[in-house]
gemmi code that builds the backbone of each chain (N, CA, C; Angstrom):
import gemmi

chains = {
    "A": [
        ("MET", (19.306, 18.167, 4.895), (17.853, 18.050, 4.568), (17.133, 17.502, 5.827)),
        ("ALA", (16.015, 18.075, 6.141), (15.260, 17.647, 7.355), (14.683, 16.233, 7.143)),
        ("ASP", (14.587, 15.564, 8.241), (13.996, 14.186, 8.201), (12.505, 14.317, 7.846)),
        ("LYS", (12.121, 13.759, 6.697), (10.773, 13.933, 6.249), (9.821, 12.823, 6.853)),
        ("ASN", (10.435, 11.832, 7.436), (9.680, 10.686, 7.912), (9.592, 10.697, 9.407)),
        ("PRO", (8.404, 10.986, 9.977), (8.297, 11.030, 11.420), (8.218, 9.593, 12.025)),
        ("SER", (8.083, 8.555, 11.174), (7.932, 7.214, 11.691), (9.017, 6.274, 11.054)),
        ("PRO", (10.294, 6.495, 11.378), (11.308, 5.625, 10.736), (11.054, 4.129, 11.159)),
        ("GLY", (11.248, 3.296, 10.254), (11.107, 1.859, 10.554), (9.620, 1.414, 10.478)),
        ("LEU", (8.799, 2.276, 9.983), (7.372, 1.932, 9.817), (7.220, 0.681, 8.970)),
        ("SER", (6.279, -0.194, 9.346), (6.076, -1.381, 8.537), (4.675, -1.279, 7.885)),
        ("MET", (4.587, -1.643, 6.631), (3.321, -1.457, 5.963), (3.000, -2.760, 5.127)),
        ("LEU", (1.771, -3.135, 5.097), (1.321, -4.195, 4.228), (0.463, -3.588, 3.112)),
        ("LEU", (0.867, -3.897, 1.899), (0.090, -3.452, 0.717), (-0.617, -4.636, 0.113)),
        ("ILE", (-1.980, -4.556, 0.095), (-2.747, -5.643, -0.456), (-3.281, -5.224, -1.854)),
        ("ASP", (-2.689, -5.768, -2.895), (-3.068, -5.493, -4.245), (-2.614, -6.610, -5.190)),
        ("ASP", (-3.490, -6.996, -6.115), (-3.138, -8.062, -7.015), (-2.350, -7.517, -8.239)),
        ("GLU", (-2.172, -6.253, -8.287), (-1.442, -5.674, -9.404), (-0.058, -5.235, -8.892)),
        ("PRO", (1.048, -6.015, -9.247), (2.396, -5.729, -8.729), (2.931, -4.320, -9.051)),
        ("PHE", (2.375, -3.686, -10.062), (2.789, -2.353, -10.456), (2.849, -1.373, -9.282)),
        ("TYR", (1.779, -1.382, -8.472), (1.651, -0.437, -7.353), (2.719, -0.692, -6.323)),
        ("TYR", (3.024, -1.945, -6.082), (4.086, -2.293, -5.188), (5.435, -1.728, -5.723)),
        ("ASN", (5.705, -1.870, -6.974), (6.962, -1.280, -7.580), (6.976, 0.189, -7.481)),
        ("VAL", (5.803, 0.868, -7.666), (5.769, 2.330, -7.588), (6.008, 2.758, -6.108)),
        ("LEU", (5.249, 2.152, -5.270), (5.258, 2.658, -3.861), (6.482, 2.214, -3.047)),
        ("LYS", (7.047, 1.048, -3.332), (8.120, 0.552, -2.532), (9.310, 1.530, -2.615)),
        ("LYS", (9.584, 1.949, -3.833), (10.790, 2.829, -4.027), (10.635, 4.121, -3.223)),
        ("SER", (9.409, 4.697, -3.416), (9.158, 6.020, -2.791), (9.145, 5.915, -1.266)),
        ("LEU", (8.540, 4.906, -0.801), (8.380, 4.701, 0.678), (9.811, 4.395, 1.290)),
        ("THR", (10.564, 3.618, 0.592), (11.937, 3.273, 1.093), (12.778, 4.524, 0.996)),
        ("ALA", (12.651, 5.268, -0.069), (13.463, 6.486, -0.200), (13.085, 7.473, 0.889)),
        ("ALA", (11.804, 7.507, 1.310), (11.364, 8.476, 2.365), (11.720, 7.896, 3.749)),
        ("GLY", (12.410, 6.832, 3.836), (12.889, 6.347, 5.106), (12.054, 5.309, 5.802)),
        ("TYR", (11.047, 4.812, 5.039), (10.149, 3.816, 5.649), (10.842, 2.476, 5.663)),
        ("GLY", (10.461, 1.634, 6.624), (11.113, 0.371, 6.841), (10.554, -0.749, 5.994)),
        ("PHE", (9.889, -1.670, 6.661), (9.490, -2.900, 6.086), (8.178, -2.720, 5.251)),
        ("ILE", (8.243, -2.984, 3.922), (7.059, -2.940, 3.105), (6.785, -4.289, 2.508)),
        ("ASP", (5.643, -4.837, 2.957), (5.296, -6.183, 2.503), (4.146, -6.152, 1.555)),
        ("VAL", (3.893, -7.171, 0.826), (2.827, -7.197, -0.151), (2.059, -8.482, -0.115)),
        ("ALA", (0.799, -8.400, -0.371), (-0.107, -9.616, -0.448), (-0.980, -9.432, -1.702)),
        ("SER", (-1.067, -10.429, -2.505), (-1.835, -10.324, -3.728), (-3.289, -10.780, -3.544)),
        ("THR", (-3.614, -11.422, -2.448), (-5.101, -11.823, -2.155), (-5.362, -11.518, -0.706)),
        ("GLY", (-6.692, -11.465, -0.450), (-7.105, -11.300, 0.958), (-6.689, -12.421, 1.868)),
        ("GLU", (-6.716, -13.640, 1.358), (-6.307, -14.805, 2.167), (-4.844, -14.643, 2.612)),
        ("ILE", (-3.933, -14.334, 1.673), (-2.542, -14.153, 2.035), (-2.356, -12.945, 3.000)),
        ("ALA", (-3.146, -11.931, 2.775), (-3.036, -10.782, 3.597), (-3.391, -11.146, 5.102)),
        ("LEU", (-4.468, -11.905, 5.237), (-4.911, -12.237, 6.585), (-3.912, -13.168, 7.246)),
        ("GLU", (-3.299, -14.063, 6.465), (-2.233, -14.880, 7.048), (-1.106, -14.036, 7.527)),
        ("LYS", (-0.696, -13.014, 6.669), (0.405, -12.159, 7.066), (0.150, -11.301, 8.235)),
        ("VAL", (-1.034, -10.743, 8.341), (-1.333, -9.819, 9.501), (-1.373, -10.639, 10.803)),
        ("HIS", (-1.572, -11.915, 10.739), (-1.558, -12.679, 11.986), (-0.131, -13.110, 12.315)),
        ("ALA", (0.704, -13.147, 11.306), (2.132, -13.619, 11.536), (3.107, -12.448, 11.789)),
        ("ASN", (2.735, -11.216, 11.281), (3.644, -10.084, 11.407), (2.945, -8.893, 12.026)),
        ("HIS", (3.785, -7.927, 12.412), (3.221, -6.675, 12.951), (3.269, -5.628, 11.771)),
        ("TYR", (2.198, -4.934, 11.458), (2.234, -3.845, 10.536), (1.717, -2.580, 11.187)),
        ("ASP", (2.356, -1.469, 10.891), (1.854, -0.232, 11.473), (0.694, 0.360, 10.673)),
        ("VAL", (0.682, -0.030, 9.410), (-0.396, 0.438, 8.530), (-0.702, -0.608, 7.492)),
        ("ILE", (-1.989, -0.677, 7.113), (-2.378, -1.639, 6.003), (-3.042, -0.811, 4.917)),
        ("VAL", (-2.526, -1.003, 3.687), (-3.059, -0.314, 2.542), (-3.686, -1.358, 1.615)),
        ("THR", (-4.966, -1.264, 1.329), (-5.617, -2.280, 0.493), (-6.412, -1.716, -0.695)),
        ("ASP", (-6.351, -2.480, -1.762), (-7.233, -2.298, -2.862), (-8.576, -2.887, -2.488)),
        ("LEU", (-9.605, -2.522, -3.263), (-10.918, -3.128, -2.907), (-11.282, -4.308, -3.790)),
        ("ARG", (-10.847, -4.169, -5.056), (-11.250, -5.212, -5.991), (-10.131, -6.242, -6.156)),
        ("LEU", (-10.333, -7.313, -5.462), (-9.294, -8.375, -5.370), (-9.934, -9.695, -5.738)),
        ("PRO", (-9.143, -10.675, -6.196), (-9.716, -11.965, -6.506), (-10.164, -12.626, -5.175)),
        ("GLU", (-11.201, -13.483, -5.256), (-11.760, -14.241, -4.133), (-12.313, -13.296, -3.030)),
        ("MET", (-11.466, -12.906, -2.114), (-11.990, -12.054, -0.995), (-11.764, -10.579, -1.355)),
        ("ASP", (-12.796, -9.803, -1.384), (-12.597, -8.388, -1.760), (-12.129, -7.495, -0.508)),
        ("GLY", (-11.811, -6.291, -0.846), (-11.276, -5.358, 0.187), (-12.234, -5.065, 1.334)),
        ("PHE", (-13.546, -5.085, 0.967), (-14.595, -4.850, 2.017), (-14.535, -5.954, 3.122)),
        ("GLU", (-14.421, -7.157, 2.603), (-14.352, -8.307, 3.545), (-13.082, -8.232, 4.373)),
        ("ILE", (-11.966, -7.842, 3.738), (-10.732, -7.754, 4.508), (-10.834, -6.742, 5.631)),
        ("ILE", (-11.426, -5.565, 5.288), (-11.580, -4.567, 6.341), (-12.434, -5.059, 7.485)),
        ("LYS", (-13.564, -5.714, 7.061), (-14.478, -6.237, 8.095), (-13.765, -7.215, 9.007)),
        ("ARG", (-12.990, -8.117, 8.441), (-12.270, -9.169, 9.276), (-11.228, -8.528, 10.169)),
        ("LEU", (-10.538, -7.545, 9.579), (-9.499, -6.810, 10.379), (-10.217, -6.128, 11.591)),
        ("ARG", (-11.296, -5.491, 11.364), (-11.925, -4.742, 12.420), (-12.649, -5.691, 13.448)),
        ("GLN", (-12.885, -6.925, 13.068), (-13.454, -7.891, 14.050), (-12.413, -8.492, 14.909)),
        ("ASP", (-11.118, -8.367, 14.528), (-10.073, -8.948, 15.288), (-9.582, -7.953, 16.360)),
        ("PRO", (-9.670, -8.303, 17.635), (-9.299, -7.317, 18.679), (-7.833, -6.877, 18.559)),
        ("LYS", (-6.962, -7.775, 18.009), (-5.508, -7.372, 17.935), (-5.292, -6.385, 16.714)),
        ("LEU", (-6.194, -6.448, 15.768), (-5.923, -5.653, 14.563), (-6.940, -4.535, 14.379)),
        ("GLY", (-7.880, -4.480, 15.337), (-8.958, -3.510, 15.223), (-8.526, -2.004, 15.136)),
        ("HIS", (-7.342, -1.692, 15.703), (-6.844, -0.329, 15.707), (-5.793, -0.011, 14.671)),
        ("THR", (-5.365, -1.040, 13.893), (-4.345, -0.786, 12.859), (-4.942, 0.081, 11.801)),
        ("PRO", (-4.242, 1.183, 11.442), (-4.832, 2.097, 10.414), (-4.989, 1.306, 9.035)),
        ("VAL", (-6.093, 1.514, 8.442), (-6.347, 0.862, 7.128), (-6.699, 1.981, 6.124)),
        ("ILE", (-5.825, 1.993, 5.071), (-6.107, 2.959, 3.952), (-6.541, 2.220, 2.737)),
        ("VAL", (-7.644, 2.632, 2.094), (-8.101, 2.034, 0.897), (-7.605, 2.768, -0.318)),
        ("ILE", (-7.115, 2.016, -1.297), (-6.772, 2.646, -2.556), (-7.511, 1.942, -3.638)),
        ("THR", (-8.238, 2.674, -4.436), (-9.089, 2.053, -5.457), (-9.162, 2.879, -6.698)),
        ("ALA", (-9.327, 2.168, -7.865), (-9.413, 2.863, -9.144), (-10.819, 3.466, -9.336)),
        ("LYS", (-11.777, 3.120, -8.471), (-13.102, 3.629, -8.605), (-13.411, 4.635, -7.543)),
        ("ASN", (-13.515, 5.902, -7.975), (-13.752, 6.970, -6.975), (-15.244, 7.159, -6.838)),
        ("ASP", (-15.848, 6.377, -5.925), (-17.310, 6.282, -5.846), (-17.757, 6.651, -4.443)),
        ("PRO", (-18.579, 7.736, -4.312), (-19.017, 8.187, -2.971), (-19.673, 7.089, -2.121)),
        ("SER", (-20.500, 6.228, -2.743), (-21.218, 5.164, -1.927), (-20.194, 4.149, -1.486)),
        ("GLU", (-19.188, 3.862, -2.387), (-18.159, 2.878, -1.994), (-17.314, 3.495, -0.810)),
        ("LYS", (-17.080, 4.769, -0.876), (-16.339, 5.502, 0.181), (-17.065, 5.355, 1.501)),
        ("GLN", (-18.350, 5.610, 1.437), (-19.203, 5.598, 2.628), (-19.146, 4.213, 3.254)),
        ("LYS", (-19.188, 3.151, 2.371), (-19.214, 1.792, 2.836), (-17.904, 1.421, 3.501)),
        ("VAL", (-16.784, 1.825, 2.963), (-15.502, 1.420, 3.549), (-15.272, 2.145, 4.904)),
        ("PHE", (-15.776, 3.396, 4.955), (-15.626, 4.150, 6.227), (-16.539, 3.494, 7.299)),
        ("ALA", (-17.724, 3.070, 6.905), (-18.666, 2.392, 7.844), (-18.081, 1.105, 8.335)),
        ("LEU", (-17.289, 0.433, 7.537), (-16.669, -0.846, 7.898), (-15.420, -0.625, 8.836)),
        ("GLY", (-14.927, 0.580, 8.807), (-13.823, 0.873, 9.707), (-12.545, 1.301, 9.076)),
        ("ALA", (-12.576, 1.558, 7.713), (-11.345, 2.064, 7.087), (-11.065, 3.475, 7.566)),
        ("ASP", (-9.796, 3.928, 7.555), (-9.380, 5.197, 8.107), (-9.264, 6.234, 6.969)),
        ("ASP", (-8.999, 5.784, 5.726), (-8.847, 6.731, 4.700), (-9.085, 6.058, 3.345)),
        ("TYR", (-9.303, 6.898, 2.334), (-9.709, 6.340, 0.985), (-9.054, 7.185, -0.041)),
        ("LEU", (-8.260, 6.591, -0.911), (-7.533, 7.334, -1.939), (-7.874, 6.708, -3.344)),
        ("ALA", (-8.181, 7.587, -4.228), (-8.476, 7.073, -5.609), (-7.198, 6.953, -6.448)),
        ("LYS", (-7.042, 5.822, -7.124), (-5.950, 5.669, -8.026), (-6.207, 6.538, -9.290)),
        ("PRO", (-5.208, 7.111, -9.962), (-3.818, 6.894, -9.658), (-3.387, 7.738, -8.403)),
        ("ILE", (-2.763, 7.038, -7.482), (-2.279, 7.674, -6.289), (-0.808, 8.092, -6.447)),
        ("GLN", (-0.497, 9.205, -5.792), (0.913, 9.646, -5.833), (1.524, 9.177, -4.541)),
        ("PRO", (2.722, 8.560, -4.611), (3.342, 8.005, -3.436), (3.445, 9.124, -2.324)),
        ("GLN", (3.751, 10.363, -2.700), (3.911, 11.389, -1.632), (2.556, 11.662, -0.897)),
        ("GLU", (1.474, 11.485, -1.637), (0.198, 11.699, -0.986), (-0.103, 10.593, -0.003)),
        ("LEU", (0.224, 9.404, -0.402), (-0.007, 8.249, 0.503), (0.847, 8.379, 1.753)),
        ("ILE", (2.115, 8.793, 1.577), (3.021, 8.955, 2.729), (2.482, 10.036, 3.635)),
        ("ALA", (1.971, 11.101, 3.061), (1.398, 12.207, 3.920), (0.161, 11.738, 4.678)),
        ("ARG", (-0.653, 10.880, 4.007), (-1.886, 10.410, 4.667), (-1.503, 9.408, 5.814)),
        ("ILE", (-0.586, 8.633, 5.592), (-0.101, 7.655, 6.653), (0.457, 8.465, 7.827)),
        ("ASP", (1.273, 9.470, 7.546), (1.808, 10.280, 8.600), (0.718, 10.960, 9.484)),
        ("VAL", (-0.314, 11.422, 8.793), (-1.380, 12.080, 9.579), (-2.129, 11.065, 10.434)),
        ("LEU", (-2.400, 9.869, 9.871), (-3.108, 8.826, 10.616), (-2.253, 8.441, 11.892)),
        ("LEU", (-0.971, 8.241, 11.650), (-0.144, 7.769, 12.759), (0.060, 8.892, 13.807)),
        ("ARG", (0.085, 10.135, 13.337), (0.229, 11.259, 14.290), (-1.002, 11.389, 15.125)),
        ("ARG", (-2.183, 11.126, 14.525), (-3.372, 11.243, 15.291), (-3.505, 10.091, 16.335)),
        ("ARG", (-2.898, 8.973, 15.966), (-3.023, 7.788, 16.894), (-1.955, 7.810, 17.954)),
        ("GLY", (-0.943, 8.622, 17.799), (0.147, 8.750, 18.789), (1.085, 7.581, 18.573)),
        ("PRO", (2.086, 7.440, 19.503), (3.105, 6.400, 19.333), (2.499, 5.002, 19.362)),
        ("THR", (2.995, 4.176, 18.464), (2.480, 2.799, 18.455), (3.198, 1.949, 19.525)),
        ("THR", (2.420, 1.030, 20.007), (2.954, 0.055, 20.944), (3.108, -1.289, 20.269)),
        ("ARG", (4.313, -1.871, 20.436), (4.549, -3.192, 19.769), (4.633, -4.282, 20.743)),
    ],
    "B": [
        ("MET", (-9.398, 15.705, -27.678), (-8.600, 14.454, -27.947), (-7.810, 14.068, -26.716)),
        ("GLN", (-7.981, 12.798, -26.301), (-7.226, 12.339, -25.060), (-5.773, 12.059, -25.458)),
        ("PRO", (-4.853, 12.493, -24.542), (-3.418, 12.278, -24.874), (-3.122, 10.787, -24.852)),
        ("VAL", (-2.216, 10.377, -25.798), (-1.802, 8.969, -25.845), (-0.883, 8.739, -24.686)),
        ("LEU", (0.063, 9.588, -24.458), (0.991, 9.432, -23.324), (1.415, 10.809, -22.805)),
        ("ASP", (0.917, 11.070, -21.560), (1.343, 12.330, -20.925), (2.507, 11.974, -19.969)),
        ("THR", (3.726, 12.148, -20.487), (4.873, 11.732, -19.629), (5.065, 12.590, -18.409)),
        ("GLU", (4.791, 13.859, -18.499), (4.950, 14.714, -17.363), (3.991, 14.302, -16.212)),
        ("LEU", (2.767, 13.984, -16.597), (1.765, 13.506, -15.613), (2.263, 12.215, -14.993)),
        ("GLY", (2.701, 11.319, -15.867), (3.200, 9.966, -15.368), (4.333, 10.104, -14.431)),
        ("ILE", (5.295, 10.968, -14.753), (6.459, 11.140, -13.847), (6.004, 11.603, -12.476)),
        ("GLN", (5.080, 12.553, -12.517), (4.516, 13.088, -11.267), (3.820, 11.993, -10.471)),
        ("LYS", (3.000, 11.156, -11.173), (2.229, 10.113, -10.526), (3.067, 9.066, -9.882)),
        ("VAL", (4.238, 8.751, -10.435), (5.015, 7.665, -9.905), (6.015, 8.160, -8.834)),
        ("GLY", (5.969, 9.474, -8.533), (6.774, 9.958, -7.450), (7.815, 11.003, -7.837)),
        ("GLY", (7.865, 11.315, -9.126), (8.710, 12.446, -9.580), (10.054, 12.092, -10.083)),
        ("ASP", (10.446, 10.849, -10.159), (11.774, 10.444, -10.629), (11.638, 9.954, -12.088)),
        ("PRO", (12.187, 10.768, -13.035), (12.047, 10.325, -14.491), (12.641, 8.900, -14.764)),
        ("LYS", (13.697, 8.562, -14.023), (14.300, 7.283, -14.271), (13.365, 6.135, -13.892)),
        ("ASP", (12.753, 6.323, -12.692), (11.738, 5.309, -12.217), (10.632, 5.168, -13.235)),
        ("TYR", (10.220, 6.325, -13.773), (9.104, 6.343, -14.721), (9.489, 5.582, -15.974)),
        ("ARG", (10.683, 5.836, -16.463), (11.120, 5.168, -17.737), (11.129, 3.617, -17.475)),
        ("GLU", (11.606, 3.186, -16.355), (11.658, 1.732, -16.055), (10.286, 1.151, -15.999)),
        ("LEU", (9.381, 1.847, -15.282), (8.001, 1.400, -15.136), (7.277, 1.320, -16.480)),
        ("LEU", (7.522, 2.440, -17.296), (6.894, 2.477, -18.608), (7.388, 1.336, -19.519)),
        ("ALA", (8.683, 1.188, -19.529), (9.260, 0.094, -20.375), (8.769, -1.224, -19.980)),
        ("ASP", (8.644, -1.566, -18.734), (8.113, -2.823, -18.263), (6.609, -2.921, -18.728)),
        ("PHE", (5.878, -1.901, -18.569), (4.469, -1.860, -18.923), (4.253, -2.197, -20.361)),
        ("ILE", (4.944, -1.487, -21.248), (4.692, -1.699, -22.672), (5.193, -3.062, -23.138)),
        ("GLN", (6.170, -3.607, -22.399), (6.625, -4.994, -22.713), (5.563, -5.974, -22.333)),
        ("GLU", (4.892, -5.771, -21.187), (3.873, -6.683, -20.736), (2.490, -6.550, -21.365)),
        ("LEU", (2.363, -5.400, -22.045), (0.998, -5.086, -22.553), (0.434, -6.126, -23.567)),
        ("PRO", (1.144, -6.533, -24.525), (0.583, -7.519, -25.498), (0.088, -8.829, -24.827)),
        ("GLU", (0.820, -9.269, -23.800), (0.400, -10.454, -23.048), (-0.889, -10.134, -22.272)),
        ("LYS", (-0.996, -8.996, -21.691), (-2.186, -8.649, -20.946), (-3.409, -8.617, -21.889)),
        ("ILE", (-3.206, -8.084, -23.098), (-4.310, -8.027, -24.033), (-4.703, -9.395, -24.593)),
        ("GLN", (-3.744, -10.278, -24.860), (-3.992, -11.590, -25.290), (-4.797, -12.351, -24.175)),
        ("ARG", (-4.459, -12.096, -22.903), (-5.150, -12.702, -21.813), (-6.617, -12.258, -21.845)),
        ("MET", (-6.853, -10.949, -22.159), (-8.217, -10.433, -22.200), (-9.056, -11.115, -23.278)),
        ("TYR", (-8.383, -11.293, -24.428), (-9.099, -12.025, -25.484), (-9.475, -13.440, -25.024)),
        ("GLY", (-8.563, -14.097, -24.321), (-8.817, -15.438, -23.795), (-10.030, -15.431, -22.808)),
        ("LEU", (-10.032, -14.442, -21.899), (-11.084, -14.348, -20.919), (-12.413, -14.047, -21.578)),
        ("CYS", (-12.367, -13.265, -22.636), (-13.563, -12.918, -23.356), (-14.122, -14.213, -24.100)),
        ("GLU", (-13.214, -14.895, -24.732), (-13.615, -16.194, -25.356), (-14.266, -17.147, -24.354)),
        ("ALA", (-13.688, -17.171, -23.155), (-14.138, -18.099, -22.110), (-15.356, -17.572, -21.398)),
        ("HIS", (-15.802, -16.349, -21.713), (-16.862, -15.653, -21.065), (-16.686, -15.471, -19.577)),
        ("ASP", (-15.437, -15.359, -19.185), (-15.095, -15.101, -17.779), (-15.108, -13.611, -17.548)),
        ("LEU", (-16.309, -13.091, -17.408), (-16.421, -11.634, -17.389), (-15.926, -11.005, -16.071)),
        ("GLU", (-15.973, -11.807, -15.010), (-15.463, -11.225, -13.770), (-13.983, -11.029, -13.817)),
        ("LYS", (-13.244, -12.004, -14.304), (-11.785, -11.891, -14.401), (-11.410, -10.870, -15.467)),
        ("LEU", (-12.185, -10.813, -16.523), (-11.903, -9.811, -17.655), (-12.104, -8.428, -17.102)),
        ("SER", (-13.170, -8.227, -16.324), (-13.479, -6.923, -15.760), (-12.358, -6.474, -14.794)),
        ("ARG", (-11.897, -7.475, -14.028), (-10.865, -7.107, -13.026), (-9.553, -6.801, -13.748)),
        ("ALA", (-9.266, -7.564, -14.785), (-7.955, -7.283, -15.582), (-8.097, -5.877, -16.228)),
        ("ALA", (-9.308, -5.551, -16.713), (-9.441, -4.238, -17.336), (-9.370, -3.098, -16.241)),
        ("HIS", (-9.909, -3.410, -15.140), (-9.858, -2.443, -13.974), (-8.384, -2.184, -13.560)),
        ("ASN", (-7.599, -3.223, -13.493), (-6.157, -3.059, -13.106), (-5.415, -2.345, -14.210)),
        ("LEU", (-5.721, -2.610, -15.477), (-5.061, -1.965, -16.590), (-5.420, -0.457, -16.572)),
        ("LYS", (-6.661, -0.135, -16.255), (-7.116, 1.212, -16.188), (-6.262, 2.027, -15.203)),
        ("GLY", (-6.103, 1.485, -14.029), (-5.304, 2.173, -12.948), (-3.880, 2.338, -13.343)),
        ("VAL", (-3.264, 1.275, -13.783), (-1.804, 1.367, -14.142), (-1.581, 2.316, -15.309)),
        ("ALA", (-2.442, 2.250, -16.321), (-2.265, 3.150, -17.465), (-2.465, 4.593, -17.027)),
        ("ALA", (-3.423, 4.859, -16.175), (-3.688, 6.231, -15.730), (-2.459, 6.759, -14.945)),
        ("THR", (-1.874, 5.878, -14.098), (-0.693, 6.241, -13.342), (0.476, 6.661, -14.249)),
        ("LEU", (0.576, 5.923, -15.388), (1.691, 6.197, -16.322), (1.416, 7.295, -17.270)),
        ("GLY", (0.198, 7.862, -17.232), (-0.128, 8.941, -18.080), (-0.710, 8.487, -19.462)),
        ("ALA", (-0.965, 7.202, -19.564), (-1.551, 6.647, -20.792), (-3.082, 6.788, -20.752)),
        ("ILE", (-3.496, 8.003, -20.985), (-4.893, 8.361, -20.708), (-5.942, 7.660, -21.611)),
        ("HIS", (-5.547, 7.650, -22.875), (-6.533, 7.025, -23.813), (-6.739, 5.524, -23.542)),
        ("LEU", (-5.612, 4.832, -23.284), (-5.679, 3.448, -22.999), (-6.469, 3.155, -21.723)),
        ("SER", (-6.194, 4.072, -20.714), (-6.914, 3.981, -19.428), (-8.399, 4.133, -19.651)),
        ("ASN", (-8.814, 4.987, -20.509), (-10.241, 5.285, -20.725), (-10.886, 4.085, -21.434)),
        ("LEU", (-10.138, 3.450, -22.358), (-10.650, 2.259, -22.989), (-10.792, 1.125, -22.050)),
        ("ALA", (-9.777, 0.981, -21.160), (-9.848, -0.056, -20.167), (-10.977, 0.158, -19.193)),
        ("HIS", (-11.249, 1.419, -18.914), (-12.378, 1.711, -18.047), (-13.737, 1.276, -18.728)),
        ("GLN", (-13.823, 1.554, -20.073), (-14.981, 1.131, -20.811), (-15.178, -0.351, -20.812)),
        ("LEU", (-14.053, -1.062, -20.940), (-14.089, -2.554, -20.912), (-14.530, -3.062, -19.501)),
        ("ASP", (-14.000, -2.424, -18.484), (-14.342, -2.771, -17.129), (-15.877, -2.609, -16.920)),
        ("GLU", (-16.398, -1.505, -17.377), (-17.808, -1.248, -17.210), (-18.683, -2.283, -17.966)),
        ("GLN", (-18.266, -2.573, -19.215), (-18.971, -3.549, -20.026), (-18.919, -4.922, -19.387)),
        ("GLY", (-17.802, -5.326, -18.830), (-17.569, -6.600, -18.197), (-18.484, -6.672, -16.935)),
        ("SER", (-18.448, -5.603, -16.149), (-19.191, -5.566, -14.847), (-20.672, -5.585, -15.159)),
        ("ALA", (-21.104, -5.002, -16.281), (-22.598, -5.004, -16.638), (-22.954, -6.304, -17.387)),
        ("GLU", (-21.955, -7.174, -17.568), (-22.214, -8.484, -18.326), (-22.685, -8.125, -19.697)),
        ("ASP", (-22.210, -7.010, -20.305), (-22.576, -6.627, -21.615), (-21.585, -7.280, -22.596)),
        ("ALA", (-21.879, -8.552, -22.944), (-20.897, -9.360, -23.685), (-20.779, -8.952, -25.136)),
        ("ASP", (-21.763, -8.223, -25.681), (-21.845, -7.884, -27.086), (-20.601, -7.135, -27.610)),
        ("GLY", (-20.315, -6.021, -26.952), (-19.243, -5.168, -27.434), (-17.855, -5.460, -26.921)),
        ("LEU", (-17.735, -6.518, -26.072), (-16.473, -6.796, -25.402), (-15.254, -6.950, -26.443)),
        ("ARG", (-15.520, -7.795, -27.389), (-14.404, -8.104, -28.284), (-13.990, -6.848, -29.048)),
        ("GLU", (-14.940, -6.095, -29.433), (-14.659, -4.823, -30.162), (-13.819, -3.884, -29.276)),
        ("THR", (-14.231, -3.828, -28.017), (-13.444, -2.879, -27.090), (-12.037, -3.381, -26.885)),
        ("ILE", (-11.844, -4.760, -26.799), (-10.500, -5.292, -26.688), (-9.709, -5.014, -27.964)),
        ("GLN", (-10.407, -5.079, -29.106), (-9.648, -4.681, -30.347), (-9.232, -3.225, -30.362)),
        ("ASP", (-10.112, -2.390, -29.845), (-9.758, -0.933, -29.733), (-8.616, -0.770, -28.738)),
        ("LEU", (-8.601, -1.551, -27.659), (-7.500, -1.488, -26.701), (-6.186, -1.948, -27.374)),
        ("GLU", (-6.274, -2.989, -28.191), (-5.104, -3.475, -28.818), (-4.508, -2.467, -29.781)),
        ("MET", (-5.358, -1.822, -30.470), (-4.910, -0.761, -31.394), (-4.287, 0.370, -30.597)),
        ("ALA", (-4.977, 0.832, -29.547), (-4.443, 1.866, -28.687), (-3.137, 1.488, -28.080)),
        ("ALA", (-2.957, 0.166, -27.746), (-1.671, -0.285, -27.163), (-0.560, -0.220, -28.161)),
        ("HIS", (-0.857, -0.485, -29.460), (0.177, -0.311, -30.508), (0.655, 1.159, -30.610)),
        ("VAL", (-0.315, 2.002, -30.651), (-0.016, 3.469, -30.738), (0.806, 3.874, -29.508)),
        ("LEU", (0.331, 3.480, -28.358), (1.044, 3.856, -27.134), (2.486, 3.309, -27.102)),
        ("SER", (2.646, 2.040, -27.597), (3.995, 1.486, -27.569), (4.951, 2.262, -28.510)),
        ("ASP", (4.391, 2.829, -29.622), (5.189, 3.621, -30.520), (5.613, 4.895, -29.823)),
        ("HIS", (4.604, 5.553, -29.145), (4.921, 6.819, -28.455), (5.897, 6.534, -27.325)),
        ("ALA", (5.700, 5.476, -26.574), (6.569, 5.171, -25.396), (7.971, 4.899, -25.891)),
        ("ASN", (8.111, 4.064, -26.961), (9.423, 3.734, -27.422), (10.201, 4.945, -27.958)),
        ("ARG", (9.431, 5.888, -28.640), (10.073, 7.112, -29.077), (10.527, 7.920, -27.872)),
        ("PHE", (9.707, 8.002, -26.871), (10.052, 8.749, -25.643), (11.306, 8.130, -24.983)),
        ("LEU", (11.273, 6.813, -24.834), (12.383, 6.097, -24.172), (13.681, 6.225, -24.986)),
        ("ASN", (13.577, 6.187, -26.282), (14.778, 6.341, -27.130), (15.358, 7.753, -27.075)),
        ("ASP", (14.435, 8.770, -27.062), (14.844, 10.154, -26.940), (15.536, 10.427, -25.659)),
        ("GLN", (15.073, 9.763, -24.592), (15.691, 9.994, -23.277), (17.030, 9.377, -23.205)),
        ("GLU", (17.212, 8.304, -23.952), (18.517, 7.577, -23.948), (19.608, 8.397, -24.638)),
        ("ASN", (19.156, 9.140, -25.749), (20.118, 9.856, -26.601), (20.442, 11.268, -26.046)),
    ],
}
model = gemmi.Model(1)
for chain_id, residues in chains.items():
    chain = gemmi.Chain(chain_id)
    for i, (resn, *xyz) in enumerate(residues, 1):
        res = gemmi.Residue()
        res.name, res.seqid = resn, gemmi.SeqId(i, " ")
        for name, pos in zip(("N", "CA", "C"), xyz):
            atom = gemmi.Atom()
            atom.name, atom.element = name, gemmi.Element(name[0])
            atom.pos, atom.b_iso = gemmi.Position(*pos), 0.0
            res.add_atom(atom)
        chain.add_residue(res)
    model.add_chain(chain)
structure = gemmi.Structure()
structure.add_model(model)
structure.setup_entities()
């Protein structure tokens, strides 16, 4: 079987206060050959983690306790070290104005829940292919 | 009529593995009564922001598992909570509770059939 994962060892941070999505995605991403998959249940934890670890891609929900996903994207894009890390938004609300807002803030993609793991993997691959090899 | 539990859709949404789906569904129906009790508590406390977020999360998880009717009711609760429409909240949670019982029956039948 051909290698389906062009980015072996990819590290991802999933920001979501609902552990269900982590359980769904972790298995599929690991099965597809992805490496480190980390999770943060709040924006504060996520920002601590992105400063302590390297992630190739960040996937975030928008509706989170305390700090919402919009604020997270804003802070990531203001940080010179994290400004180019791909950010994919996953949200249960498929709203065109919300989509416009997250893209204006600097998100790279927007997926409405329920998301299929294979679709997320395909979107990550496209983003990373466009950006070329990552430097660590 | 909205389907109570579309297992084919759910399997597809969680990545295509029926075993994974069964595990996720079993966990979900086990945790569901606690989630609904928490919603009653948030409703009593008039914490509409947390109630709306809990409903929002339930909507997404239920939709992923193919529990369409429950997901639609959770969506209704989310909208009511976001609009601070406190009047119908308790009724919608009661509808959710009823739908959760029906869903649990369907899910348990499905899980038992798969075991045999």
